C-alpha positions, 0 to 999 in steps of 0.5 A: 266290355264282353272280351276275356283275357288271361289275368296275366295280361291285365295292366291293373293286376300287374300295377296292383302287384307293384303297389304291393311289393312297393309297400311291402318294400317300404314296411321292410326298410328298403328306401322306395321314396324315388320309384315311379310305380308306373314306370316300374309296371311297364319295365316288368311287363316288357321284361315278362313279355321278353321272357315269355317270348325266350321260353316259347322260343327255347320251348320250340326248339327243344321240342321232339315232335312237330307242330300240325294234325295228326294224320 
């Protein structure tokens, strides 16, 4: 395992974040007994992927300069 990837692409990190949030929600009194952590993690990752794609598209459409080499 020599490949390096950004932290936000790690399913382990996101599963840990979801676990922490569910634990905090339980302590805060939110009913969390029926939540499936794996399904919630997958849903969050899909939402983050969709949002990042939208941000990238909007960034490119609102850019004032071309993409390419400097001449």
